[in-house]
N, C-alpha and C positions, 0 to 999 in steps of 0.2 A: 685433732682435725684443725686445719689451718683456718684462720680468721678470714672473712671475706674482705677483699680490697675494694669493694664497691662495684664489682663487675656485674652483680645481679645474676650471676650464673651459679649453677651447682651441678656437681657430677655425682652420679650414683653408679657403683660398680656391682653388678650382679655376679655372685660367685657361688661356689659350692665347696664343701670340705674335700680335702685330698685331691686338689686340682692344681697341677703344676702350672698350667697356663694362667690360672687365676692368681697364683702367687706372683708370677712375672708381671701380669697386668696391674696388680695392686702396687707393686714397687714403682711402676711407670706412672700410674695415676697420682700416687703420692708425690712423686717428683714434680710433675707438670703442675699440679694444683698448688703445691707448695711454692713453686716459683712465681705463680700468678696470684697467689692469695685467694684462690677459689675454694669454697667449702666442698667437701666430698664425703661420701659415706659408702659403706658396703651393705649389701643385703644378701642373705643366703637364699638363693633361688628355690632351694628344696623346702624352705619353711612355708612357702605359700603355694598351694596347688595351682592357682591361676598363673603365677609367674613361672612355675615349673613347666606348665603346659605351653606357655607362650615362648619362653626363652631357654628351657632346659637343655635343648640340644645344641645351643650356641654359646654356652658360658666359656669365658667371661663375656659379659655384655656391658658396654659402656653407655650410660644414659646421660645426656646433657639436658638439663632442665626437664627431665622426665621423658625426653624423646630419644629413641634409639639412635646412637651415634655410630656404633660399630660393635663388632663381636670377634671373639677368638684371640685378637691381639690389639694392643693399643698402638696407634700410629702417633707418636708424640707430637710431631710437627702439625699434623692434621688436628689433633686435639687442642693444641695451643691456638691454632687459627680459629677454631670454633669458639673457644673461650674468650677470645679477644675481639670478636666481631661486635 
C-alpha cells in the first residue's frame, strides 16, 4: 500500500472474489492512489453482512474517506479530482 503524501485522504475499494469488474477497479485504484501517494485498501463486501446488504449489488464500490464515491467502475480523472481537493 502506498505511503500517504499528506493528502489526508484514504480510499477503500469494496470487492468480492471472482469479480472481473473488481479486478479492473483494483488496478485503476492502485494506479491513481500510487500516483498521488494516497493510502488505499480493499475489503471483501461478502465478509460483512452489513456491507453485503448495503453494497453487495454494486461492487466494486469506491469509498473516499469512508464516503461512497462511485460503484461498478472507477473513473480515474474523477477519482484524482476527489483526492486532490
